[in-house]
C-alpha positions as CSV (number, residue, x, y, z in Angstrom):
1,X,0.0,0.0,0.0
2,X,2.8,2.5,1.0
3,X,4.7,1.6,-2.2
4,X,1.6,2.5,-4.3
5,X,1.2,5.8,-2.5
6,X,4.8,6.7,-3.0
7,X,4.5,5.9,-6.7
8,X,1.4,8.1,-7.0
9,X,3.1,10.9,-5.1
10,X,6.1,10.7,-7.3
11,X,3.9,10.9,-10.3
12,X,2.2,14.0,-8.9
13,X,5.5,15.7,-8.2
14,X,6.7,15.0,-11.7
15,X,3.5,16.5,-13.1
16,X,3.8,19.6,-10.9
17,X,7.5,19.9,-11.9
18,X,6.5,19.7,-15.5
19,X,4.0,22.4,-15.1
20,X,6.5,24.7,-13.5
21,X,9.0,24.0,-16.2
22,X,6.4,25.1,-18.7
23,X,6.0,28.6,-17.0
24,X,8.2,31.5,-18.0
25,X,11.6,31.9,-16.4
26,X,12.7,34.9,-14.4
27,X,10.9,34.2,-11.2
28,X,12.2,35.5,-7.9
29,X,13.1,33.6,-4.8
30,X,9.8,34.3,-3.2
31,X,8.0,33.1,-6.2
32,X,10.1,30.0,-6.1
33,X,9.3,29.5,-2.5
34,X,5.7,30.0,-3.1
35,X,5.9,27.6,-6.0
36,X,7.6,25.1,-3.8
37,X,5.0,25.6,-1.1
38,X,2.3,25.1,-3.6
39,X,4.0,22.1,-4.9
40,X,4.3,20.6,-1.5
41,X,0.6,21.4,-0.8
42,X,-0.4,19.7,-4.1
43,X,1.8,16.8,-3.2
44,X,0.1,16.5,0.1
45,X,-3.4,16.9,-1.4
46,X,-2.5,14.4,-4.1
47,X,-1.1,12.0,-1.6
48,X,-4.3,12.4,0.5
49,X,-6.5,11.9,-2.5
50,X,-4.4,9.0,-3.6
51,X,-4.5,7.5,-0.1
52,X,-8.3,8.0,0.1
53,X,-8.7,6.5,-3.4
54,X,-6.5,3.6,-2.6
55,X,-8.2,3.1,0.7
56,X,-11.6,3.2,-1.1
57,X,-10.3,0.9,-3.8
58,X,-9.0,-1.5,-1.3
59,X,-12.2,-1.3,0.7
60,X,-14.2,-1.9,-2.5
61,X,-11.8,-4.7,-3.4
62,X,-12.2,-6.2,0.0
63,X,-16.0,-6.0,-0.3
64,X,-15.9,-7.5,-3.7
65,X,-13.6,-10.2,-2.6
66,X,-15.9,-11.0,0.3
67,X,-18.8,-11.1,-2.0
68,X,-17.0,-13.4,-4.3
69,X,-15.9,-15.5,-1.4
70,X,-19.4,-15.6,-0.1
71,X,-20.7,-16.6,-3.5
72,X,-18.0,-19.3,-3.8
73,X,-18.9,-20.4,-0.2
74,X,-22.5,-20.6,-1.1
75,X,-21.8,-22.4,-4.3
76,X,-19.6,-24.9,-2.5
77,X,-22.2,-25.4,0.2
78,X,-24.9,-26.0,-2.5
79,X,-22.6,-28.4,-4.3
80,X,-21.5,-30.1,-1.1
81,X,-25.1,-30.4,-0.1
82,X,-25.9,-31.9,-3.5
83,X,-22.9,-34.2,-3.3
84,X,-23.9,-35.2,0.3
85,X,-27.5,-35.8,-0.9
86,X,-26.3,-38.0,-3.8
87,X,-23.8,-39.8,-1.5
88,X,-26.6,-40.3,1.1
89,X,-28.9,-41.6,-1.6
90,X,-26.3,-44.0,-3.0
91,X,-25.3,-45.2,0.4
92,X,-28.9,-45.8,1.1
93,X,-29.3,-47.8,-2.1
94,X,-26.1,-49.7,-1.3
95,X,-27.3,-50.3,2.3
96,X,-30.6,-51.5,1.0
97,X,-28.9,-53.9,-1.5
98,X,-26.6,-55.2,1.1
99,X,-29.5,-55.7,3.5
100,X,-31.4,-57.5,0.9
101,X,-28.5,-59.8,-0.1
102,X,-27.7,-60.4,3.6
103,X,-31.4,-61.1,4.3
104,X,-31.5,-63.6,1.3
105,X,-28.2,-65.2,2.2
106,X,-29.3,-65.5,5.8
107,X,-32.7,-67.0,4.8
108,X,-30.9,-69.4,2.4
109,X,-28.5,-70.5,5.1
110,X,-31.2,-70.7,7.7
111,X,-33.2,-72.9,5.3
112,X,-30.3,-75.1,4.7
113,X,-29.5,-75.3,8.4
114,X,-33.1,-76.1,9.1
115,X,-33.1,-78.8,6.4
116,X,-29.9,-80.3,7.9
117,X,-31.3,-80.1,11.3
118,X,-34.5,-81.8,10.1
119,X,-32.5,-84.5,8.4
120,X,-30.4,-85.1,11.5
121,X,-33.5,-85.2,13.6
122,X,-35.0,-87.7,11.3
123,X,-31.8,-89.8,11.6
124,X,-31.9,-89.4,15.3
125,X,-35.6,-90.5,15.4
126,X,-34.7,-93.4,13.2
127,X,-31.8,-94.2,15.4
128,X,-34.0,-94.0,18.4
129,X,-36.4,-96.5,16.7
130,X,-33.5,-98.8,16.0
131,X,-32.3,-98.4,19.6
132,X,-35.7,-99.3,20.8
133,X,-35.7,-102.3,18.6
134,X,-32.2,-103.2,19.7
135,X,-33.2,-102.7,23.3
136,X,-36.1,-105.1,22.8
137,X,-33.7,-107.5,21.0
138,X,-31.3,-107.2,23.9
139,X,-34.1,-108.0,26.3
140,X,-35.0,-111.0,24.3
141,X,-31.3,-112.0,24.2
142,X,-31.1,-111.6,27.9
143,X,-34.1,-113.9,28.3
144,X,-32.6,-116.4,25.9
145,X,-29.2,-116.4,27.7
146,X,-30.8,-116.7,31.0
147,X,-31.7,-120.4,30.1
148,X,-28.7,-122.8,30.3
149,X,-30.0,-125.0,27.5
150,X,-30.6,-122.0,25.2
151,X,-27.0,-120.8,25.8
152,X,-25.8,-124.2,24.8
153,X,-27.9,-124.1,21.6
154,X,-26.5,-120.6,20.8
155,X,-22.9,-121.8,21.1
156,X,-23.7,-125.0,19.1
157,X,-25.2,-123.0,16.2
158,X,-22.2,-120.6,16.1
159,X,-19.8,-123.6,16.2
160,X,-21.7,-125.4,13.4
161,X,-21.6,-122.3,11.2
162,X,-17.8,-122.1,11.6
163,X,-17.4,-125.8,10.7
164,X,-19.7,-125.5,7.7
165,X,-17.7,-122.5,6.3
166,X,-14.3,-124.2,6.6
167,X,-14.7,-128.0,6.4
168,X,-16.6,-130.1,3.9
169,X,-19.6,-132.2,5.1
170,X,-17.5,-135.4,4.9
171,X,-14.8,-134.1,7.2
172,X,-17.0,-133.7,10.4
173,X,-20.2,-135.1,11.9
174,X,-22.8,-134.0,14.5
175,X,-23.9,-135.8,17.7
176,X,-21.2,-138.4,17.5
177,X,-20.7,-141.2,20.1
178,X,-16.9,-140.9,20.2
179,X,-16.5,-143.4,23.1
180,X,-17.5,-147.0,22.2
181,X,-20.4,-148.3,24.4
182,X,-21.1,-144.9,25.8
183,X,-24.4,-143.0,25.3
184,X,-22.8,-139.7,25.6
185,X,-22.7,-137.8,22.3
186,X,-20.5,-134.8,21.6
187,X,-22.0,-131.9,19.6
188,X,-19.4,-132.0,16.8
189,X,-16.5,-134.2,16.0
190,X,-13.9,-133.8,13.2
191,X,-13.1,-137.0,11.3
192,X,-9.4,-137.5,11.1
193,X,-7.8,-140.3,9.0
194,X,-7.0,-143.4,11.1
195,X,-5.9,-146.9,10.5
196,X,-7.9,-150.0,9.5
197,X,-10.2,-149.6,12.5
198,X,-11.8,-146.5,11.1
199,X,-11.5,-142.8,11.5
200,X,-10.2,-141.0,14.6
201,X,-12.5,-138.4,16.1
202,X,-11.5,-135.0,17.4
203,X,-14.4,-134.0,19.8
204,X,-15.5,-130.3,19.9
205,X,-18.0,-129.1,22.4
206,X,-19.4,-125.6,22.8
207,X,-19.7,-124.2,26.3
208,X,-20.9,-120.8,27.5
209,X,-20.8,-119.9,31.3
210,X,-22.8,-116.8,30.7
211,X,-23.8,-116.1,34.3
212,X,-20.3,-116.3,35.7
213,X,-19.0,-114.2,32.8
214,X,-21.7,-111.5,33.3
215,X,-21.0,-111.4,37.1
216,X,-17.3,-110.8,36.2
217,X,-18.2,-108.0,33.9
218,X,-20.5,-106.4,36.4
219,X,-17.7,-106.5,39.0
220,X,-15.3,-104.8,36.5
221,X,-17.8,-102.1,36.0
222,X,-18.3,-101.6,39.7
223,X,-14.5,-101.5,40.2
224,X,-15.0,-103.9,43.1
225,X,-11.8,-105.9,43.6
226,X,-13.3,-108.4,45.9
227,X,-16.3,-109.0,43.6
228,X,-13.9,-109.4,40.7
229,X,-11.8,-112.0,42.5
230,X,-15.0,-113.9,43.5
231,X,-16.4,-113.9,40.0
232,X,-13.0,-114.9,38.5
233,X,-12.9,-117.9,40.9
234,X,-16.4,-118.9,39.9
235,X,-15.5,-118.6,36.2
236,X,-12.4,-120.7,36.8
237,X,-14.5,-123.3,38.6
238,X,-17.2,-123.5,35.9
239,X,-14.7,-123.6,33.0
240,X,-12.6,-126.3,34.6
241,X,-15.7,-128.3,35.3
242,X,-16.6,-128.1,31.6
243,X,-13.1,-129.3,30.7
244,X,-13.3,-132.3,33.1
245,X,-16.7,-133.3,31.6
246,X,-15.3,-133.2,28.0
247,X,-12.4,-135.4,29.0
248,X,-14.5,-137.9,30.9
249,X,-17.4,-138.1,28.4
250,X,-15.8,-137.8,24.9
251,X,-12.2,-138.8,25.0
252,X,-11.1,-142.4,24.3
253,X,-7.5,-142.4,22.9
254,X,-7.4,-144.9,20.0
255,X,-11.0,-144.0,18.9
256,X,-10.4,-140.3,19.5
257,X,-7.5,-138.0,19.7
258,X,-5.9,-137.7,23.2
259,X,-7.2,-134.1,23.5
260,X,-10.5,-132.4,23.0
261,X,-11.6,-128.9,22.1
262,X,-13.8,-126.5,24.1
263,X,-15.4,-123.8,22.1
264,X,-16.3,-120.5,23.8
265,X,-18.6,-118.5,21.6
266,X,-17.6,-115.0,22.9
267,X,-14.2,-113.5,22.2
268,X,-14.2,-111.6,25.5
269,X,-14.9,-114.7,27.5
270,X,-12.1,-116.6,25.6
271,X,-9.7,-113.7,26.3
272,X,-10.6,-113.7,29.9
273,X,-10.0,-117.4,30.1
274,X,-6.6,-117.1,28.5
275,X,-5.6,-114.0,30.5
276,X,-6.2,-115.7,33.8
277,X,-4.3,-118.9,32.8
278,X,-7.4,-121.1,32.9
279,X,-6.8,-122.4,29.3
280,X,-3.2,-123.4,30.2
281,X,-4.4,-125.4,33.3
282,X,-7.1,-127.1,31.2
283,X,-4.6,-128.1,28.6
284,X,-2.1,-129.4,31.3
285,X,-4.6,-131.2,33.6
286,X,-7.4,-132.4,31.2
287,X,-5.8,-132.1,27.7
288,X,-8.5,-129.7,26.7
289,X,-7.7,-127.0,24.2
290,X,-9.8,-123.8,24.6
291,X,-10.8,-121.9,21.4
292,X,-12.7,-118.8,20.6
293,X,-14.4,-118.0,17.3
294,X,-11.2,-116.7,15.7
295,X,-8.9,-119.4,17.1
296,X,-11.4,-122.1,16.2
297,X,-11.3,-120.9,12.6
298,X,-7.5,-120.9,12.6
299,X,-7.5,-124.4,14.1
300,X,-9.9,-125.7,11.5
301,X,-7.9,-124.1,8.6
302,X,-4.8,-126.0,10.0
303,X,-6.7,-129.2,10.0
304,X,-7.9,-128.5,6.5
305,X,-4.3,-128.0,5.3
306,X,-3.4,-131.4,7.0
307,X,-6.3,-133.0,5.1
308,X,-5.0,-131.7,1.9
309,X,-1.5,-132.9,2.7
310,X,-2.8,-136.4,3.4
311,X,-4.8,-136.4,0.2
312,X,-1.7,-135.4,-1.7
313,X,0.3,-138.2,-0.1
314,X,-2.3,-140.7,-1.0
315,X,-2.5,-139.5,-4.6
316,X,1.3,-139.5,-4.8
317,X,1.4,-143.3,-4.3
318,X,-1.3,-143.6,-7.0
319,X,0.8,-141.5,-9.2
320,X,3.9,-143.7,-8.7
321,X,1.7,-146.8,-9.6
322,X,0.6,-145.0,-12.7
323,X,4.2,-144.0,-13.6
324,X,5.3,-147.7,-13.2
325,X,2.5,-148.8,-15.5
326,X,3.5,-146.2,-18.0
327,X,7.1,-147.3,-17.9
328,X,6.2,-150.9,-18.5
329,X,4.0,-149.9,-21.4
330,X,6.7,-147.6,-22.7
331,X,9.1,-150.6,-22.9
332,X,6.5,-152.6,-24.8
333,X,5.9,-149.6,-27.0
334,X,9.6,-149.4,-27.7
335,X,9.7,-153.1,-28.8
336,X,6.7,-152.7,-31.0
337,X,8.3,-149.5,-32.5
338,X,11.5,-151.4,-33.3
339,X,9.5,-154.2,-35.0
340,X,7.6,-151.6,-37.0
341,X,10.9,-149.9,-38.0
342,X,12.2,-153.3,-39.2
343,X,9.1,-153.9,-41.2
344,X,9.4,-150.4,-42.7
345,X,13.1,-151.1,-43.7
346,X,12.0,-154.4,-45.3
347,X,9.2,-152.6,-47.2
348,X,11.7,-150.0,-48.3
349,X,14.1,-152.6,-49.7
350,X,11.3,-154.4,-51.5
351,X,10.1,-151.0,-52.9
352,X,13.6,-150.3,-54.1
353,X,13.7,-153.8,-55.8
354,X,10.5,-153.1,-57.5
355,X,11.6,-149.7,-58.6
356,X,15.0,-150.8,-59.8
357,X,15.0,-154.4,-61.2
358,X,11.4,-154.7,-62.2
359,X,11.5,-151.2,-63.9
360,X,14.5,-152.3,-66.0
361,X,12.8,-155.5,-67.0
362,X,9.7,-153.6,-68.0
363,X,11.9,-151.1,-70.0
364,X,13.5,-153.9,-72.0
365,X,10.2,-155.5,-72.8
366,X,9.0,-152.1,-74.0
367,X,12.1,-151.6,-76.0
368,X,11.6,-154.8,-77.9
369,X,8.0,-153.8,-78.6
370,X,9.2,-150.6,-80.2
371,X,11.8,-152.2,-82.7
372,X,10.8,-153.0,-86.3
373,X,10.6,-156.8,-87.4
374,X,13.6,-156.4,-89.9
375,X,15.7,-154.6,-87.4
376,X,15.0,-157.4,-84.9
377,X,16.1,-160.2,-87.4
378,X,19.2,-158.3,-88.6
379,X,20.3,-157.7,-85.2
380,X,19.8,-161.4,-84.4
381,X,21.9,-162.6,-87.5
382,X,24.7,-160.2,-86.8
383,X,24.9,-161.4,-83.4
384,X,25.0,-165.0,-84.6
385,X,27.7,-164.6,-87.1
386,X,30.3,-163.0,-84.8
387,X,29.1,-163.2,-81.3
388,X,32.5,-162.6,-79.9
389,X,33.2,-159.6,-82.0
390,X,33.6,-156.4,-80.2
391,X,32.2,-153.1,-81.2
392,X,33.4,-151.5,-84.4
393,X,35.8,-148.7,-83.7
394,X,36.1,-147.4,-87.2
395,X,39.9,-148.0,-87.6
């Protein structure tokens, strides 16, 4: 601002000085002083006028600038409001779209979840029905197993199924009187090859001390050591009693093997008998082998392999007999073959005789037939005149 004022004052002084220079020369000192005073007064006035004009211009410029800024501010507010309205509208649309998609996704997932839950509930209901059926079956099984005779039949059926799967019908029999003169009959007996007196039987009897085994399991569940020991002693007593019965009723060495087999239809029972050493005592004291379902199958498979080995041995002797017969027949065949070869050689010589001698004789006969009668006589005379003459050499 001050620089502009100085510039304007300088311009005013220059104009005043120019005006003075245009005036005529010859002024006195007073006139010059007066001129100087007038010039200073004009400069002051000009400066004041310029200052007032500049101030007014600046004020007008400030007012105009403020008006423009206010206009720009208003325009910006309008535009910002419009942009905010557009943004709010778009955000609302986006929010609505997102809400719709989320609602749809949520509904779809809820439907799927409800569908899965319904399926699982159906499976649960089905499983509950099966559990009810199974519970009823378990109740029936308990009723069945509560009868000693029925337990025996259950073990017998299971043993029969194993024998039927592994052995052929001719390799075992049911309800066999293994001891001669005894009325006791074992449930199953495997027929082993014996001597001239007939087969040797391997008795197999199914036993199932279910009550003693159930008492032992209940004692285990109750974690009662005294009850476990008492139940184990009872199980030992029952199983050893079964082993003694099998030895006394079904074993007769010579007609049977010197050992018998006790079949236990439950793997857990068999494992308990083996773990407590009952099986070893039975084998040592009564020569009774204890077998569960798995070990029984392994035992029968071993017997089946033995049967096959015996069959191979029997068939091997027959094979040797057949080979001896083939050898004798082969010697006879060699002699017959030699005779046939001699006959073939004789026929070959006779054929050569026919082809050689007889062919030459036939050729001479045919040659005589082809000669003329004069040639035949001339030839005969010439041969009669000089029969000893040799061929004419021409010399």
